N, C-alpha and C positions, 0 to 999 in steps of 0.2 A: 388497418395496419399490421402489416405482419410483424412480428419481433424476429430479428436477425438473430441466428444462432451463429457463434464463434466458428472458424473451420482453419484449415491448414493453407489457405492461398497464399496469405502474405510468407510464410515460410517457403511453401514451394516456388513462389517469384524469387525469394532470395536465393534458392536454390540453383534456379535454373540461372541467375546470374553467376555462379561458383562459389557461392557461401555455402558452408557445411555443419557451421556451429551458430545457431541463431536462438538468441534469449529474446524471450518476453520480458519487458519490465514494467510493472506496475505500482504504484503507493496506494497509500490507505492512511488516512487521519491529518487531511487537509483543515477540516471544519470544526474539529472538537474544541475545547476552550483549555485544554491540559493534555498532558501525555506527548510521546513523542510521535512522530511521522514515521511511517515503516514504509520499507519499499522491498519488493522481492525480484530476484532475476531468476527465470526458469529455463531450461534448454530441456524441451521434451524429447523422449525416444520418439521417433515417427512411428516405428513400429507397435507401440505402447500407450497411445494417445487415450487418458481416459474418456468413457462415455460421458454423456452429461454436462462438459466444462462451459461455465458461461460466468459473465460478470457477477463477482461475488453478491452483489446487492439483490442478484434475481435469484437468488437460493436460499435454501432453510439452512439453518445452522445446522439441521443433522446430513442434508445433504453435501453443505462444506465440507465437514469432518471427514465424511463416507469419501468425497473425493480426494482430500486431501491425503489418506490414506494412499491411494493410487498414485496419488502425484509423486509422493515418496519414494514408491517405489519404482516409478518408470522414467524420474526426471531427474537432472542436477539443479539443486536448488541453492540459491544463496540470500539471506536475510539481512537488512541493514537499517539504522534508523539514523536519524537527526534529533539531536536532545532539543528539550524544551529551550536551555540557555541558547542553543543555535538558533533555533525559530527565533527566538526574541530578537537576537542580536543580527541574522541577514535577511528575516522574514521568510514566512511561510513557503512562499512560491521556490526560492532560492535552496531552503531547508529541502524540500520535498526532493528537489533536484540532486541535492548533495546526499541523499539518502540512497536516490535511485545510483549513482556513480559509484557509491559503497558498494550496492548490491551487486552490481557488474563486477567491478573489483574482485568480491568474494569469490566468485565461483573458481573452483581448482584450476580449471584451465580456460583461459580466456575464451569469449566467443568470437566469431570474425564477422559478425553481423548482430545488431540489436533492434528491435520493434519495441518504442517506447509508447506508452499511453499516454495522449494528449496532443497538442498541436505544434510542440516544441522538444526540440532535443535539449539535454542537460550540456550547457558549453563547454561544461570540463569531459566531456565523454570521447574519446579518443579512438574508439573503435566505430567504423562506418555505422551509422543510426539510419532509421526512419520514424518520424512521428506517425500515430494512428491514433486518429481522434475518434472518440467510442471504442479503444481498442479492446478494450478487455470482452466487448459484444461481438468482435470482428476476427480476433487472432486467438486461437486456442492457448499458445503459449504465454500470452496476456492476460488471459482469464486465468490460467494458472496460477500467475503472477498475483493475480488481485486476490484468489483465495487464499494462497500463503502467506498474504501479507497482512489480509483482513484476520486471519485464524492467529497469528503470532501478536498482531497489536492487542486483539480482544482479550488474549491470555496475560499480556501486561496489565491491562485496566482492569483486569480481574484482582492480578496480584495487589496493585495501587491499592484498590478498594477495601482490601483487608486492612491494609496500613491507615488507610484515612475514610473511615467508614462514616455513610451518611450523604455521602454526593451522586450515589447510583451508579458509580463508572462502572460495575461490574454487568449493568444493563446498558446504560447511554453510553459508554466509551469513551465519554469523557464532552460527548456533545452538549449542547447547551438545553437541556429539558428543563421543565418546569421543577423537577426535584431537584436538579444541580444549583439553577438558578438561588432557589430557595437556600438551598445549602450553603451556597456562597455569601448567602447575606447574613445567615446565622452563625455560621462556624467559621466564615472567612475564607483566604485564600492560601491555599497550601502551595508549597516549594513546586510542583507539577503544574500548574496554570501557568498560561501564557501571558507573560506580564502586555505583552505588545498588543493581544486580542483586545476590541474596546468593553467587553463588560468588565473583564478582567483589570484592565487599566481605570476604567470609571470607578470601580469600586476601591481601588488602591490610591488614586488621586482626584477622592471626591470635594477637596477644597479648591 
């Protein structure tokens, strides 16, 4: 089975229909037990697309960092978050869409077309949009957004790990690894844990 490599075809298709500012949008952090969900919106310069863009999960940390430098040099980027409280309040699905809408709104000049990673467009996104399933492996703009969102969220989790040592967030980014689950048992729940997520909910409401 050959792996697909993202290209510029979705963006070219939008351009052929008259759109000129095309943003790719992706989010990271739906699965972790703690921390925000983070989204990025990226508008690439078609003449300076970094080589090797791919779904951030397919890249090494070193490759992501190198590509991020090129993305910063060749693109407009906006990064936004939905907080743990918002995740608990409106659920992770809606919170991830909220972060995406905020990321698009944060671009200095609004895009006129948005490529969204996933199978649905956030309902509050008023700009013409297209969902792309597994978009970070198909569209270079979405791939760039996946890298930007992941790097930013990883940095946040490293910072939080220094404030709350023992949970391994600097390595696990808040996912429910064995170390993280054991630390929850021994050290307890922090203000950064998502209380609506089952492992956390079960600890808090054992009675």
